[in-house]
C-alpha positions, 0 to 999 in steps of 0.5 A, a space after each residue: 357551907 355544903 350539902 351533907 350526903 348524896 351518891 357518894 363514892 365515898 363508901 369507905 368512909 362511911 362503913 367506918 363510921 357506921 354512918 350508911 351501910 358500905 353497899 349502898 349510899 343511895 339509899 339512905 334518906 335524910 330523916 335517916 341522917 338525921 336519925 344519926 345527926 342527932 344522935 352525936 349532937 343534940 337539937 339545941 335548947 332553946 325553942 324560942 330559937 329554934 322556933 326562930 330558924 325553922 319560921 326563917 327557913 319558911 319563909 326562904 322556901 316559900 320565895 322557891 321554886 319548891 314553895 308548898 313542899 315540906 322541909 326540916 330547919 333544925 338548930 343542933 349545939 355544937 358550937 363549930 361555925 357551919 350550917 348544911 343540906 342534906 337530902 330529902 329536904 333537911 336543913 342544919 344551921 350549928 348553934 356555933 354561926 349564930 355566936 358569928 353572926 351580926 343579923 338577921 339578914 345574915 343568918 337568911 344568907 346561910 339558910 337562903 344558901 343551904 335551901 339553895 343547895 337543895 332547890 338547884 338538886 346539889 344533894 343528891 347524885 353523883 353532881 355533889 360529892 364532893 360537898 358529900 365527902 366534907 359532911 362525912 368526914 366532920 361526921 366521921 370526926 365527930 362519931 370516932 373523935 378522929 382528926 385522922 379520919 377527918 383530914 383524909 376525908 377533906 383531903 379527899 374532898 378537896 381534889 373533888 372541889 374544884 369540878 362541880 363543887 365549885 358550881 354548885 356553890 356558886 348555884 346556890 349563891 344565886 339562888 340564897 341571893 334570889 331568895 333574899 331580895 325576894 323575901 325584902 332583905 339586902 343580899 350583900 348582907 352575904 357578902 358581909 357573912 362571907 367576910 366573918 367567915 373568912 376573918 376566921 378563917 385567917 384566924 384558924 391559920 394564924 392560931 394554927 402556923 403559932 403552935 407548929 401545926 400543919 396549916 388549918 384550912 377551914 370546911 365550913 361555910 364559904 370555905 371554896 370562895 375567895 375574899 373579894 368573890 369576884 363572881 359572889 358579887 356579880 350574884 349578890 347584884 343580879 339579885 338585886 332585880 328582884 323586888 319585894 312589896 315590903 323591904 327588910 332591914 338586916 333584923 339586929 335588933 330581934 335577932 340581939 334579943 334572941 339571941 342573948 344570953 346564947 352559949 359560946 363554946 363548948 356546951 359542957 354543962 349537965 343541965 339536969 340532975 335526972 333519977 335515972 342518971 349514974 354517976 361515979 365521981 371516982 372515975 369520973 363517968 356517967 350515963 343515963 339509963 332508960 327512964 323508971 328502970 333501978 340500978 343496983 350496984 349491989 353485982 360482983 364485978 359490975 360497976 353498974 346495973 340496972 332494970 325495969 321494976 319487973 325485971 324483964 332485962 339487964 345492961 350492965 357496966 364493967 369498966 375493965 383495964 383497956 389494950 392498945 387495941 382498937 375496941 373493935 378489937 379488943 372484943 373479938 381478939 382480947 375479951 374473945 367475944 363471937 362475931 356480933 351482928 349489925 355491928 359499927 364503930 360509936 363514939 359517945 361525946 367521942 370517945 373511942 367505942 364498937 357495939 353490935 348484936 351476939 347471937 342468943 342460942 336457939 331460943 335465947 335471946 340475942 344481947 347487945 355488947 358495947 365497949 368505949 373507952 375512957 382513960 384507962 379502963 374499958 368499958 363494957 356494955 351487955 344487955 340481956 331480955 328474959 324474953 327472946 321476941 323482946 329484944 328488938 325494942 327493948 334494944 334500942 333503950 339499950 342503945 340510948 344509953 350507953 350513947 349517954 356513957 360520957 365523963 364528968 368534966 371538971 368544970 360540971 363537978 365544980 358546977 360552972 356554968 358555960 360562957 354565954 353571949 351577951 350585948 354592952 353599948 359601947 361609949 366613946 371609952 370602950 375598947 377590946 382591951 379594956 372588954 378583955 380586963 374586965 373580963 378576965 379574957 386571955 389574948 385568944 378570947 380577945 381574938 375571938 371577941 374581935 371577930 365575933 364583932 367584926 373587927 378582925 385583927 384590928 379596930 375597936 367599937 364606935 361610941 353607941 354600938 352595940 358590943 357582943 361579950 362573953 362570960 359566965 
């Protein structure tokens, strides 16, 4: 679990993904990071779970040195097993993390650890550079779709974590364990959570090895901790000195109720057939135009365009054969587009893209230009307005629409639903092999089933125990 960004010397990464100005990372606020994170990864659509994360987070903060200060807790719709904190008191939890957590206390250990990074001032200043580089590299991979970017960033981060990064982790452990104890939870649940993470790390390494890939290293929660971390155990033992007025159990029943039906893996389902959505089943792409805009497929050479009823603006989409160049090179060298203002790399649905503003010739208005690669096509977006004064506001709608562009998956076409987590009570005859046969799971699924139930790499459920399964 690493803080996101601080005064980080990873300027090249930041400039590459368009997250931050290359001149200064110090000027970036937590709110700006929040806008970038939630633009690339949606907030998970479950009001009860969102409220639960907020409630637990606020309870943790109330036990900290920053009690009374405002924190923002967000549950992201990402399958990745991770959580992180950023400056200005922002804490993020991935939906994928909840698949692996077994009870409320374990979840609190994660949240408390992240709050600890903030209260111990790890999310600002040079001392946090390693962790910041780690998260920047993760976001770079998400926004660019590039594993190479991710691995390059991680190599840099790992070279730094041997110093201040490891110390920061232990300080966050100490703070988190203290907050847990003051709330009445057993701090030992932090060690239980570490065990799950280390099993997951072992599984990832084994899978990479079986495919002949380079050794895959897990970079998420507790990634810098050894499996039998004596320093963490010392920290947890010290936290027991903090006594709560009322002891709490591990909250397994509440957690099970709230996470029953939680999405497992990729959330590929198109949740609704929006009236503003355009879908091309031949090319298997879709995008959402601004609400109440009228679509028009009659313009020659244009796949689709849309305008508000007063025709004050228009956004066009035109598929053109792509080249081997990057989207940026494609715009400048192949399409001969003039130099763009405020240009940046974009990655709708992890596709490669580039966008910027084409300056208008006075008094003409500027234009929004973007290109996104999908399969053999470069999808060229162009947005124009009639009145120059209205461009800045309308351009926000152009960008929102462009960032909804994505492929239509086979599962979506077939109307399948994503897999979801459910709980069943084991009997004396329950085995993972039997569950796999009943649920038609493959060997990879069985390994995942063992991980999320705490039985990796071996062992069988105990009669009467609640077991997580995933199914459609």
